[in-house]
C-alpha positions as CSV (number, residue, x, y, z in Angstrom):
1,M,-7.5,4.8,5.7
2,T,-4.7,7.8,4.6
3,I,-4.6,8.7,1.0
4,A,-1.7,11.4,0.3
5,V,-3.5,13.9,-2.4
6,D,-1.7,16.0,-5.9
7,F,-2.3,19.9,-6.0
8,D,-1.9,20.2,-9.8
9,G,-2.7,18.3,-12.8
10,T,-5.0,16.4,-9.5
11,I,-7.3,18.5,-8.1
12,V,-6.9,20.5,-10.5
13,E,-6.0,20.9,-14.4
14,Y,-1.9,21.4,-14.6
15,A,-1.8,25.3,-14.8
16,Y,1.2,26.3,-11.8
17,P,2.0,28.8,-10.4
18,E,-1.9,30.0,-11.2
19,I,-4.9,27.5,-10.4
20,G,-5.7,25.5,-13.2
21,K,-10.2,24.1,-13.7
22,E,-10.9,22.1,-11.4
23,K,-10.9,18.4,-12.5
24,P,-14.8,17.5,-13.0
25,F,-15.7,15.0,-10.1
26,A,-12.2,15.2,-7.5
27,I,-13.3,18.0,-5.0
28,Q,-16.7,15.8,-5.0
29,C,-14.3,11.7,-4.8
30,L,-12.5,13.5,-2.2
31,K,-15.5,14.9,0.0
32,Q,-16.9,11.4,0.1
33,L,-13.6,9.2,0.4
34,Q,-13.5,12.0,3.8
35,E,-16.4,10.8,4.4
36,E,-16.1,7.3,3.9
37,G,-13.1,7.7,7.1
38,N,-10.7,8.5,5.5
39,R,-7.8,10.6,6.1
40,L,-6.8,13.3,3.4
41,I,-3.5,14.8,3.2
42,L,-3.0,17.3,0.5
43,W,0.9,16.9,-0.2
44,T,1.9,19.5,-2.9
45,S,5.1,20.9,-3.7
46,R,3.3,24.1,-3.6
47,E,5.1,26.6,-1.0
48,D,3.7,29.9,0.7
49,K,1.9,31.8,-0.8
50,Q,0.8,29.5,-3.7
51,L,-0.1,26.8,-1.2
52,E,-2.1,28.8,1.0
53,E,-3.8,29.3,-2.5
54,A,-4.5,25.8,-3.2
55,V,-5.6,25.2,0.6
56,A,-8.3,28.0,0.1
57,F,-9.5,27.2,-3.4
58,C,-10.3,23.4,-1.5
59,H,-11.6,25.4,1.1
60,E,-14.0,27.3,-0.4
61,R,-15.2,23.7,-2.1
62,G,-15.8,22.5,1.5
63,L,-13.1,20.5,1.1
64,D,-10.7,21.0,4.3
65,F,-7.3,18.2,4.7
66,Y,-6.6,16.3,8.2
67,A,-3.1,17.8,6.9
68,V,-1.2,19.5,4.4
69,N,2.1,18.6,4.1
70,S,2.6,16.6,6.9
71,N,0.8,13.2,8.4
72,Q,0.1,15.9,11.9
73,P,-2.5,19.0,11.7
74,D,-0.4,20.9,13.6
75,D,3.4,20.6,12.0
76,A,3.7,24.0,11.8
77,L,7.5,22.9,10.2
78,F,6.0,20.9,7.2
79,K,3.5,23.9,6.5
80,R,5.2,25.9,3.7
81,T,7.8,23.0,2.0
82,S,6.8,19.4,1.0
83,A,8.1,16.0,1.8
84,K,7.2,12.6,1.8
85,V,4.0,11.9,4.0
86,I,3.0,8.8,5.2
87,A,-0.2,7.4,3.4
88,D,-1.7,4.7,2.6
89,V,-2.6,5.5,-1.0
90,Y,-1.1,8.4,-3.1
91,I,-3.5,10.6,-5.3
92,D,-0.2,11.6,-8.3
93,D,-0.6,13.1,-11.3
94,R,3.1,12.2,-11.7
95,N,2.6,8.3,-11.0
96,L,3.7,5.7,-13.5
97,G,1.2,6.0,-16.1
98,G,-0.5,8.6,-15.3
99,I,-3.7,9.4,-13.3
100,P,-7.0,7.8,-13.7
101,E,-10.7,9.5,-13.8
102,W,-11.2,10.3,-10.2
103,G,-14.4,7.5,-11.0
104,E,-11.9,5.2,-11.5
105,I,-9.4,6.5,-8.2
106,Y,-12.7,6.4,-6.0
107,A,-13.5,2.4,-7.3
108,M,-10.0,1.1,-7.2
109,I,-9.7,2.8,-3.4
110,G,-13.1,1.1,-2.5
111,T,-11.5,-2.4,-3.4
112,M,-8.3,-1.8,-1.8
113,R,-10.1,-0.5,1.1
114,A,-12.7,-3.9,0.9
115,E,-9.1,-6.0,0.9
116,R,-7.5,-4.6,3.5
117,H,-10.7,-4.8,6.0
118,A,-11.1,-8.4,4.6
119,R,-6.8,-9.6,5.3
120,H,-7.8,-7.4,9.1
121,K,-10.7,-10.1,9.2
122,K,-8.5,-13.5,8.5
123,K,-5.3,-11.6,11.3
124,S,-7.6,-12.1,14.1
125,I,-6.1,-14.0,16.7
126,F,-9.4,-15.7,18.3
127,P,-10.3,-17.3,15.5
128,W,-14.3,-17.6,16.6
129,R,-14.6,-13.1,16.7
130,R,-14.1,-13.1,13.0
131,H,-16.9,-10.7,11.8
């Protein structure tokens, strides 16, 4: 799955333009999701120096994103500005109802992946190959 993740208020407490305190289990959860084969995109309105600081903050904690504000890692056009990216899941503190705890987010994504996998198996054009 492709997962777009906001920075301020999601990975860290909101303190823009400063970097807030890391939210409990955010980095750990994102690293685990990445290890499970998910593609993570940092999707933030930060630009220029503040964007570089956010990317460095995550990198220092062992979290490197597939892309930043883009669907492609080498898309220089969007490295500096935010743009809507195409993702299966968007993790953002500004969604309706706010952001759940990271343990709950991890469980939700696991459920989504399992359901998606089950749907994929059912769509086989070869019914005898459903494994």
